[in-house]
Legacy VTK file of the C-alpha trace (Angstrom):
# vtk DataFile Version 3.0
C-alpha trace
ASCII
DATASET POLYDATA
POINTS 640 float
14.580 11.405 12.843
12.195 13.949 11.731
8.830 14.611 12.538
5.638 15.272 13.454
2.671 17.281 13.341
0.125 18.388 11.071
0.861 20.485 8.134
-1.581 22.670 6.494
-2.869 23.876 3.301
-3.803 26.387 0.892
-6.786 27.250 -0.900
-7.356 26.539 -4.548
-10.254 24.263 -5.243
-9.920 20.766 -6.620
-11.595 21.988 -9.737
-9.366 24.616 -11.196
-11.394 27.256 -9.440
-10.378 28.750 -6.142
-11.573 27.340 -2.865
-14.498 28.877 -1.070
-13.771 30.771 2.124
-12.733 28.441 4.895
-12.700 25.427 2.571
-9.412 24.064 3.914
-9.748 20.304 3.687
-6.609 19.396 5.576
-7.200 21.500 8.644
-6.455 19.223 11.624
-9.442 17.119 12.621
-11.467 17.411 9.429
-10.108 14.290 7.739
-10.711 10.578 8.242
-7.349 8.786 8.382
-7.890 5.502 6.539
-4.399 4.132 7.188
-4.739 4.492 10.992
-7.111 1.534 11.332
-7.523 -1.891 9.751
-11.303 -1.583 10.168
-11.622 0.202 6.826
-13.586 3.019 8.483
-10.587 5.029 9.591
-10.183 7.436 12.499
-10.808 11.183 12.702
-7.508 13.051 12.725
-8.307 14.956 15.925
-9.062 11.704 17.763
-5.846 9.949 16.811
-2.964 9.429 19.222
-0.435 9.330 16.384
1.049 12.258 14.443
-0.551 12.591 11.033
-0.575 14.976 8.083
-3.210 15.003 5.362
-2.470 16.656 2.039
-5.801 17.283 0.332
-6.483 17.456 -3.424
-6.857 21.246 -3.367
-3.470 21.516 -1.643
-1.779 19.491 -4.369
-3.408 21.749 -6.955
-2.625 24.977 -5.092
1.072 24.093 -4.843
1.024 22.959 -8.479
2.427 19.577 -7.468
3.752 17.492 -10.339
6.167 15.202 -8.479
4.630 13.812 -5.286
7.901 13.839 -3.357
8.093 17.635 -3.766
4.983 18.273 -1.673
6.173 15.770 0.939
9.017 18.197 1.642
6.400 20.304 3.452
5.511 17.507 5.865
7.202 17.750 9.276
9.293 14.707 10.078
9.993 13.908 6.439
13.419 14.119 4.769
13.559 13.900 0.964
16.682 13.009 -1.014
16.688 12.824 -4.802
19.706 11.542 -6.685
20.056 13.998 -9.528
17.219 15.442 -11.579
13.505 14.626 -11.784
13.098 10.903 -12.335
16.198 10.037 -10.294
15.924 7.676 -7.345
14.126 9.502 -4.544
14.089 8.351 -0.926
11.734 9.407 1.862
12.821 9.096 5.494
10.439 9.622 8.418
11.679 10.457 11.907
15.250 9.522 11.128
14.443 5.994 9.985
15.703 4.498 6.731
13.838 4.826 3.437
12.953 1.128 3.557
11.359 1.658 6.980
8.434 3.562 5.422
5.416 1.597 4.197
3.950 3.107 1.008
0.368 2.368 -0.030
-1.115 3.460 -3.347
-4.887 3.030 -3.355
-4.473 0.386 -0.656
-1.758 -1.528 -2.551
1.673 -2.073 -0.996
3.829 -0.324 -3.572
7.419 -0.944 -2.439
9.606 -2.732 -4.971
9.804 -6.290 -3.566
13.430 -6.581 -4.735
14.661 -3.183 -3.548
12.675 -3.374 -0.311
11.557 0.266 -0.610
9.482 2.511 -2.864
11.241 4.875 -5.257
9.301 8.166 -5.103
11.100 9.312 -8.240
8.592 7.206 -10.159
5.440 8.743 -8.624
3.985 11.707 -10.516
0.884 13.391 -9.171
-2.581 12.376 -10.349
-5.179 15.057 -11.157
-7.263 14.288 -8.021
-5.571 12.593 -5.079
-4.969 12.933 -1.362
-2.035 11.833 0.807
-1.916 10.601 4.391
1.428 10.643 6.209
1.066 8.626 9.428
4.173 8.738 11.624
5.461 6.316 14.221
5.720 2.522 14.417
2.744 0.952 12.591
3.947 -2.660 12.234
1.137 -3.846 14.528
-1.232 -3.018 11.654
0.916 -3.693 8.589
3.897 -5.842 9.583
7.346 -5.311 8.044
8.308 -1.949 6.473
6.243 0.292 8.808
8.882 1.249 11.404
8.943 4.943 10.504
5.325 5.232 9.455
2.938 4.938 6.522
2.472 7.106 3.434
-0.931 6.425 1.886
-1.486 7.892 -1.600
-5.153 7.746 -2.609
-6.716 8.650 -5.960
-10.300 9.869 -5.570
-13.207 7.770 -6.799
-15.835 8.845 -9.289
-18.306 9.546 -6.505
-15.802 11.603 -4.513
-14.697 13.801 -7.420
-16.919 13.492 -10.518
-16.218 15.442 -13.692
-13.735 15.856 -16.500
-10.458 17.705 -16.251
-7.294 18.238 -18.276
-4.062 20.152 -17.762
-1.015 20.920 -19.893
2.056 22.986 -19.086
5.574 23.651 -20.249
8.651 25.440 -19.037
12.331 25.339 -18.156
14.682 22.485 -19.060
12.497 21.539 -22.035
9.754 20.339 -19.697
6.287 19.327 -20.840
3.761 17.782 -18.503
0.059 17.097 -18.522
-2.743 15.204 -16.905
-6.317 14.186 -17.622
-9.151 12.677 -15.611
-12.634 11.383 -16.408
-14.768 10.349 -13.458
-18.393 9.940 -12.513
-21.135 7.762 -11.097
-24.312 6.339 -12.537
-26.628 4.291 -10.361
-24.689 1.474 -8.734
-21.543 2.067 -10.771
-18.777 4.659 -10.398
-15.516 5.085 -12.274
-12.385 7.229 -12.317
-9.798 7.108 -15.105
-6.730 9.300 -14.819
-3.348 9.670 -16.430
-0.320 11.926 -16.051
2.865 12.577 -18.014
6.039 14.430 -17.090
8.863 14.794 -19.582
11.980 16.937 -19.273
15.328 17.368 -21.000
16.729 17.994 -17.529
19.870 19.784 -16.451
23.508 18.949 -15.657
23.719 17.122 -12.327
27.513 16.733 -12.164
29.607 19.523 -10.660
30.868 21.481 -13.641
29.127 19.033 -15.968
27.486 19.796 -19.323
25.359 16.687 -19.903
21.665 17.323 -19.270
19.994 14.531 -17.304
16.345 14.181 -18.339
13.472 11.778 -17.875
10.053 10.680 -19.091
7.448 9.442 -16.613
3.933 8.134 -17.129
1.291 7.182 -14.588
-2.205 5.836 -15.229
-4.935 4.616 -12.890
-8.369 3.047 -13.346
-10.588 2.821 -10.262
-13.991 1.166 -10.608
-16.722 0.646 -8.040
-19.995 -1.269 -7.949
-22.436 -0.792 -5.074
-25.670 -2.726 -5.778
-26.907 -2.166 -2.217
-25.986 -0.829 1.208
-24.642 -4.214 2.274
-22.159 -4.813 -0.552
-19.459 -2.897 -2.400
-16.954 -4.114 -5.004
-13.861 -2.039 -5.822
-11.208 -2.642 -8.454
-7.969 -0.725 -9.059
-5.388 -1.031 -11.828
-2.330 1.184 -11.958
0.614 1.481 -14.335
3.844 3.385 -13.769
6.766 3.893 -16.151
9.906 5.985 -15.815
12.798 6.227 -18.273
15.467 8.483 -16.781
18.997 9.487 -17.622
21.507 9.300 -14.817
25.169 9.938 -14.150
27.686 7.544 -12.673
30.596 8.252 -10.370
34.131 8.359 -11.704
35.519 4.831 -11.237
39.139 5.448 -12.315
41.157 5.447 -9.039
43.892 7.514 -10.693
41.487 10.360 -11.486
41.293 13.379 -9.142
37.500 13.084 -9.497
37.369 9.488 -8.287
34.047 8.933 -6.516
32.518 12.187 -7.768
29.533 12.334 -10.094
30.663 12.913 -13.686
28.994 13.231 -17.085
28.190 9.682 -18.193
26.767 9.528 -21.746
24.464 6.630 -22.490
23.646 5.831 -18.857
19.972 5.595 -17.992
17.501 3.346 -16.220
13.925 2.185 -16.681
11.413 1.406 -13.983
8.121 -0.230 -14.948
5.469 -1.348 -12.486
1.943 -2.770 -12.563
-0.374 -2.751 -9.562
-3.820 -4.215 -9.017
-6.420 -4.658 -6.298
-9.864 -6.250 -6.071
-11.845 -5.747 -2.895
-15.297 -6.940 -1.814
-16.896 -5.379 1.265
-19.884 -6.857 3.085
-21.849 -5.203 5.899
-24.514 -6.422 8.312
-26.276 -5.353 11.506
-27.173 -1.951 10.014
-23.582 -1.350 8.994
-22.087 -2.090 12.422
-20.400 -5.292 11.212
-18.193 -4.795 8.157
-16.034 -7.479 6.512
-13.684 -7.070 3.565
-11.998 -9.675 1.361
-9.281 -8.362 -0.932
-6.472 -9.458 -3.203
-3.663 -7.341 -4.611
-0.462 -7.595 -6.613
2.586 -5.488 -7.418
4.994 -6.319 -10.249
8.069 -4.103 -10.608
11.008 -4.300 -13.019
14.044 -2.030 -12.871
16.836 -2.048 -15.458
19.931 0.131 -15.739
21.778 0.559 -19.019
25.150 1.845 -20.130
26.446 2.400 -23.654
27.442 -1.304 -23.599
23.906 -2.528 -22.843
22.242 -3.890 -19.716
24.326 -3.109 -16.646
22.087 -4.387 -13.883
18.430 -5.098 -13.278
15.986 -6.785 -10.981
12.419 -7.927 -10.815
10.039 -8.482 -7.934
6.406 -9.449 -7.433
4.151 -9.305 -4.408
0.863 -11.190 -4.106
-1.269 -10.497 -1.065
-4.671 -11.617 0.144
-6.396 -10.088 3.167
-9.570 -10.596 5.161
-10.710 -8.097 7.774
-13.811 -8.099 9.940
-14.810 -5.191 12.163
-17.675 -4.944 14.670
-18.802 -1.624 16.167
-20.741 -1.582 19.444
-22.200 1.188 21.570
-23.557 4.555 20.466
-22.409 7.432 18.290
-21.191 9.181 21.449
-19.165 6.183 22.642
-18.169 3.485 20.172
-16.264 0.260 20.795
-14.726 -1.136 17.601
-13.208 -4.624 17.433
-11.246 -5.611 14.327
-9.528 -8.819 13.269
-7.463 -9.246 10.108
-5.497 -11.938 8.317
-2.848 -11.173 5.655
-1.298 -13.853 3.450
1.601 -12.648 1.347
4.263 -13.948 -1.032
7.156 -11.927 -2.409
9.213 -13.156 -5.368
12.684 -11.826 -6.149
15.005 -12.178 -9.104
18.138 -10.381 -10.258
18.450 -9.652 -13.993
22.042 -8.445 -13.794
24.526 -10.331 -16.013
27.190 -10.024 -13.280
25.119 -11.216 -10.318
23.319 -14.264 -8.989
20.131 -14.618 -11.069
18.314 -17.334 -9.188
14.750 -16.831 -8.030
13.839 -16.609 -4.358
10.609 -16.071 -2.504
9.375 -15.244 0.981
6.001 -16.228 2.442
4.376 -14.455 5.381
1.181 -14.945 7.376
0.088 -12.006 9.529
-2.725 -12.023 12.097
-3.964 -8.684 13.485
-6.201 -7.740 16.397
-7.271 -4.145 17.041
-9.485 -2.414 19.617
-10.655 1.200 19.350
-12.688 3.212 21.880
-13.971 6.420 20.310
-15.814 9.135 22.241
-16.826 12.714 21.556
-13.623 14.197 22.967
-11.332 11.229 23.463
-10.144 7.988 21.945
-8.070 4.988 22.957
-6.601 2.328 20.728
-4.551 -0.846 20.918
-3.366 -3.266 18.239
-1.248 -6.391 18.095
0.083 -8.435 15.176
1.857 -11.766 14.878
3.826 -12.583 11.714
4.737 -16.143 10.769
7.525 -16.000 8.173
9.167 -18.873 6.286
12.554 -17.108 6.038
12.917 -15.060 9.216
12.066 -15.516 12.862
8.399 -15.040 13.703
7.610 -11.659 15.254
4.931 -10.018 17.389
4.470 -6.242 17.346
2.035 -4.037 19.240
0.922 -0.434 19.722
-1.200 1.636 22.156
-2.312 5.245 21.723
-4.774 7.789 23.054
-6.091 11.318 22.575
-8.152 13.692 24.744
-9.536 17.143 23.941
-10.291 19.584 26.773
-13.155 22.119 26.603
-10.514 24.847 26.243
-9.558 23.564 22.776
-6.438 21.882 24.106
-5.723 18.338 22.881
-3.163 15.995 24.410
-2.143 12.712 22.825
0.428 9.966 23.191
1.421 6.657 21.614
3.875 3.798 22.095
4.608 1.089 19.546
7.013 -1.494 18.210
8.067 -2.237 14.649
9.976 -4.678 12.478
11.694 -4.622 9.084
12.785 -7.789 7.268
16.028 -7.724 5.226
15.664 -7.165 1.498
16.711 -9.495 -1.314
19.768 -7.428 -2.228
20.935 -7.352 1.382
20.569 -11.132 1.530
21.856 -12.243 -1.877
23.208 -9.221 -3.758
26.612 -9.577 -5.387
29.084 -7.338 -7.228
32.412 -9.037 -7.781
35.087 -7.604 -5.514
32.830 -4.801 -4.236
29.722 -6.219 -2.524
28.369 -9.542 -1.285
25.039 -10.194 0.471
24.542 -11.898 3.828
21.821 -14.589 3.956
22.146 -14.788 7.772
20.770 -11.296 8.404
18.095 -10.848 11.069
15.126 -8.436 10.890
15.581 -4.962 12.359
13.446 -4.136 15.409
12.191 -0.797 16.679
10.315 0.597 19.663
9.353 4.156 20.434
6.927 6.644 21.892
5.597 10.121 21.234
3.642 12.727 23.191
2.068 15.882 21.843
-0.142 18.828 22.705
-2.204 21.043 20.406
-4.135 24.245 21.037
-6.921 25.559 18.832
-8.304 29.105 18.924
-11.771 30.412 18.183
-15.056 28.633 17.609
-14.068 27.925 14.023
-10.477 26.913 14.930
-9.041 29.784 12.928
-5.590 28.967 14.319
-3.935 25.844 15.722
-0.528 25.384 17.352
1.097 22.098 18.279
4.286 20.450 19.462
5.338 16.787 19.718
8.281 14.947 21.255
9.224 11.551 19.823
11.823 8.989 20.862
12.744 5.655 19.234
15.381 2.942 19.471
16.437 0.542 16.707
18.161 -2.791 17.393
19.747 -5.310 15.014
20.175 -2.442 12.569
21.466 -3.562 9.184
24.615 -1.677 8.181
27.402 -2.112 5.655
30.547 -3.681 7.090
34.021 -4.084 5.536
35.492 -7.163 7.246
39.130 -8.250 6.743
41.025 -9.679 5.010
39.427 -8.539 1.712
37.369 -5.617 3.090
34.563 -6.332 0.646
31.343 -4.526 1.598
28.729 -6.810 3.160
25.639 -6.111 5.285
25.524 -7.140 8.920
23.389 -6.597 12.029
24.676 -4.135 14.609
25.084 -5.280 18.198
24.585 -1.716 19.415
21.407 0.392 19.664
20.630 3.269 17.294
18.578 6.129 18.685
16.355 8.772 17.146
14.508 11.538 18.970
13.331 15.037 18.255
10.720 17.774 18.389
8.072 18.741 15.860
6.189 22.003 15.996
3.551 23.489 13.726
1.263 26.489 13.419
-1.597 27.029 11.016
-3.789 30.129 10.858
-6.438 31.666 8.648
-7.232 35.045 10.235
-9.396 36.119 7.274
-10.898 34.041 4.458
-8.411 35.402 1.899
-5.226 34.668 3.861
-3.730 31.458 5.240
-0.388 30.640 6.871
1.201 27.251 7.558
4.490 26.742 9.374
6.288 23.566 10.416
9.593 22.897 12.141
11.467 19.721 13.050
14.511 19.233 15.235
16.072 15.787 14.919
18.896 13.909 16.570
19.532 10.545 14.913
22.523 8.440 15.934
23.687 5.114 14.514
26.058 3.509 16.988
26.643 6.996 18.402
27.411 8.620 15.020
25.087 11.093 13.272
23.204 9.347 10.475
23.534 10.601 6.908
20.881 12.483 4.917
18.982 13.454 8.068
19.161 17.223 8.648
19.110 18.342 12.258
16.777 21.223 11.374
13.992 21.236 8.772
11.355 23.934 8.363
8.701 24.998 5.880
6.420 28.003 5.418
3.424 28.232 3.105
1.022 31.087 2.594
-1.778 31.615 0.133
-3.438 34.944 -0.635
-6.750 34.888 -2.493
-8.622 37.784 -4.069
-12.045 38.631 -2.666
-13.752 37.415 -5.860
-11.893 34.045 -5.635
-10.497 34.408 -9.153
-6.823 35.035 -8.364
-4.622 33.258 -5.837
-0.913 33.332 -5.097
1.063 30.780 -3.097
4.493 31.362 -1.579
6.498 28.361 -0.316
9.789 28.429 1.597
11.584 25.178 2.460
14.632 25.131 4.693
16.922 22.113 4.811
19.636 22.319 7.470
23.221 21.112 7.284
23.526 17.353 6.963
26.064 14.671 6.127
26.428 12.062 3.408
28.707 9.164 2.508
31.224 9.645 -0.292
33.199 6.834 -1.943
36.159 9.032 -2.852
38.795 6.681 -1.420
40.056 3.952 -3.815
39.557 1.413 -1.009
35.773 1.805 -1.596
35.358 2.451 2.141
33.124 5.550 2.459
34.098 8.777 4.124
31.642 11.216 5.688
31.197 14.593 4.004
29.107 17.630 4.916
26.335 19.107 2.768
25.498 22.755 3.299
22.120 24.093 4.344
19.822 25.642 1.752
16.495 27.448 1.315
14.231 26.864 -1.675
11.638 29.515 -2.526
8.710 28.787 -4.854
6.042 31.227 -6.039
2.869 30.214 -7.864
-0.099 32.089 -9.323
-3.477 30.810 -10.486
-6.149 32.842 -12.301
-9.659 31.637 -13.056
-10.570 32.918 -16.521
-14.019 31.328 -16.472
-15.908 28.539 -14.755
-14.065 25.961 -16.842
-10.702 27.554 -17.671
-7.784 28.518 -15.440
-4.278 29.660 -16.299
-1.376 29.210 -13.912
2.334 29.659 -13.571
5.084 29.155 -11.022
8.757 29.806 -10.401
10.736 27.169 -8.515
13.970 27.936 -6.655
13.219 31.612 -7.170
16.497 32.743 -5.580
18.632 30.368 -7.664
20.005 28.504 -4.643
23.053 26.301 -5.292
22.556 23.071 -3.345
23.001 19.290 -3.222
20.616 16.777 -1.654
23.058 13.914 -2.273
26.843 14.253 -2.402
28.114 15.684 -5.744
24.651 15.609 -7.402
23.773 19.224 -8.203
20.202 20.345 -7.433
17.907 22.129 -9.862
18.469 25.800 -10.599
15.837 28.486 -11.067
12.963 27.292 -13.264
9.651 28.701 -14.551
6.544 26.874 -15.764
3.118 27.865 -17.040
0.013 26.249 -18.435
-3.747 25.977 -18.668
-6.262 23.789 -16.881
-9.778 22.826 -17.964
-12.574 21.262 -15.946
-16.166 20.357 -16.702
LINES 1 641
640 0 1 2 3 4 5 6 7 8 9 10 11 12 13 14 15 16 17 18 19 20 21 22 23 24 25 26 27 28 29 30 31 32 33 34 35 36 37 38 39 40 41 42 43 44 45 46 47 48 49 50 51 52 53 54 55 56 57 58 59 60 61 62 63 64 65 66 67 68 69 70 71 72 73 74 75 76 77 78 79 80 81 82 83 84 85 86 87 88 89 90 91 92 93 94 95 96 97 98 99 100 101 102 103 104 105 106 107 108 109 110 111 112 113 114 115 116 117 118 119 120 121 122 123 124 125 126 127 128 129 130 131 132 133 134 135 136 137 138 139 140 141 142 143 144 145 146 147 148 149 150 151 152 153 154 155 156 157 158 159 160 161 162 163 164 165 166 167 168 169 170 171 172 173 174 175 176 177 178 179 180 181 182 183 184 185 186 187 188 189 190 191 192 193 194 195 196 197 198 199 200 201 202 203 204 205 206 207 208 209 210 211 212 213 214 215 216 217 218 219 220 221 222 223 224 225 226 227 228 229 230 231 232 233 234 235 236 237 238 239 240 241 242 243 244 245 246 247 248 249 250 251 252 253 254 255 256 257 258 259 260 261 262 263 264 265 266 267 268 269 270 271 272 273 274 275 276 277 278 279 280 281 282 283 284 285 286 287 288 289 290 291 292 293 294 295 296 297 298 299 300 301 302 303 304 305 306 307 308 309 310 311 312 313 314 315 316 317 318 319 320 321 322 323 324 325 326 327 328 329 330 331 332 333 334 335 336 337 338 339 340 341 342 343 344 345 346 347 348 349 350 351 352 353 354 355 356 357 358 359 360 361 362 363 364 365 366 367 368 369 370 371 372 373 374 375 376 377 378 379 380 381 382 383 384 385 386 387 388 389 390 391 392 393 394 395 396 397 398 399 400 401 402 403 404 405 406 407 408 409 410 411 412 413 414 415 416 417 418 419 420 421 422 423 424 425 426 427 428 429 430 431 432 433 434 435 436 437 438 439 440 441 442 443 444 445 446 447 448 449 450 451 452 453 454 455 456 457 458 459 460 461 462 463 464 465 466 467 468 469 470 471 472 473 474 475 476 477 478 479 480 481 482 483 484 485 486 487 488 489 490 491 492 493 494 495 496 497 498 499 500 501 502 503 504 505 506 507 508 509 510 511 512 513 514 515 516 517 518 519 520 521 522 523 524 525 526 527 528 529 530 531 532 533 534 535 536 537 538 539 540 541 542 543 544 545 546 547 548 549 550 551 552 553 554 555 556 557 558 559 560 561 562 563 564 565 566 567 568 569 570 571 572 573 574 575 576 577 578 579 580 581 582 583 584 585 586 587 588 589 590 591 592 593 594 595 596 597 598 599 600 601 602 603 604 605 606 607 608 609 610 611 612 613 614 615 616 617 618 619 620 621 622 623 624 625 626 627 628 629 630 631 632 633 634 635 636 637 638 639
């Protein structure tokens, strides 16, 4: 597992200008964590028992983030693995859990592909104005299945939060062109935010010794509308579209070849991922805002297709329809608040395979979730407890719960702890997937179950908290883990539930400091030990560290950001044996160095540039898929 604590941030402003002195939005404690409560009001970061990182809009801009998964590499406890070049399937693991153990929300919408059972971060390009919450630890008591490792909440800002007009265009290595635009504002009762982003690249060779460039084209567009006719009512609507068309390489499938199982140049192979998301939410308040109720409906519709030179190779389609009602009552005073929240979630997921060589029948799963949550929030402390019961038509009903607390001493020392349980239902492919002679699903699978705890301490310095240090220990156990078995006599791969317990524990440490307004440092380190049936789990480095620093000129016009990301030695599975039974291989450690500059020409115009993998590190995140070499990009940004 990987972990914990807060990460920090740099300083360029959300408008292309540079941030004012001390304007560091994701300093611990200054953010409201929306995903930490079903009340809709959120919890202050420094009063939360859980580990959380907030990546603010100015941080995304300062690090010149184009692919969201890249900035998540700076979050302690997060492991990122991309198969090939930009646009390739990208998995996020939190605290040693699986990629499908992480719940992903985009503007409040559950974004995981209902068929795949997880969200592919290779399809998420950064919006011009957005923030990210990474909440770690078991959160199933709030959200049900998928939240064993934690929650990643990606939020585009509304027209009231970030009004104005902005545009950006850049180009650079590998034939890359990317851009983004945003128009947002508010007028009377109405506010709007329209944004779109594009990232296109010719790519680079991802096979060892290969010559075929693997490129991609990705588009993202969001419309967020709000209507607030009075203090007691608010209506919010969100529509989002995502499209990725990416080249990819296959593995050599000829068992007589010395490269069997290795990635090789594969002309004509590519995949397309298209998804539509929507949400409509109505919020009502009474008793001077102390009683807030929200009725919402949302949908996600995702289609993935993979093609070879012969046509459609495989594909799948999934839809999720979800309706929720929450009601939250706050009692007490501003100094001591009791908050009681109840929620009901009704959800249906539809699944269908489009592959010509697989079962194509439709299936669906229905789930009813009932949530109760209590929060006690004081000036220096907080306590929280939540419980959820899920009634499922396909799997056994489940009850999950969580307790947590935080207390800050007058010395600037904060201690916190949490304990929770989680659950993850099997996915459609695990249940019904089929590849003749290679893979067959198991409809008798049971949900995976998790329980774990964490304890942390933080120390702040100075009246303005110019520096903060922290460390967290976490420990989790996973039962009924779904793994791939090869039973005799045919030894065809099939998923099954383990009878043994898998364990994940580790340490997270962080330090953030801004000794003078023009200089900021952020460091994070994670030590992880993750064992599946006693064996080290793949794609989970034992050591992960990151360092970010931003230096700003005294007139705020010029800023430079240096980023170092260390990924320790790890293992992966390789299918290099003709029996199709995987063998474990080692992947070497690597350090990626990025350097970015931003110069404000005028109040409305900024120019910027960056070099990624400055030292030209040779590395692989996934076995035999070569990582990106040194690359340079530059562009211009406008804002009004």
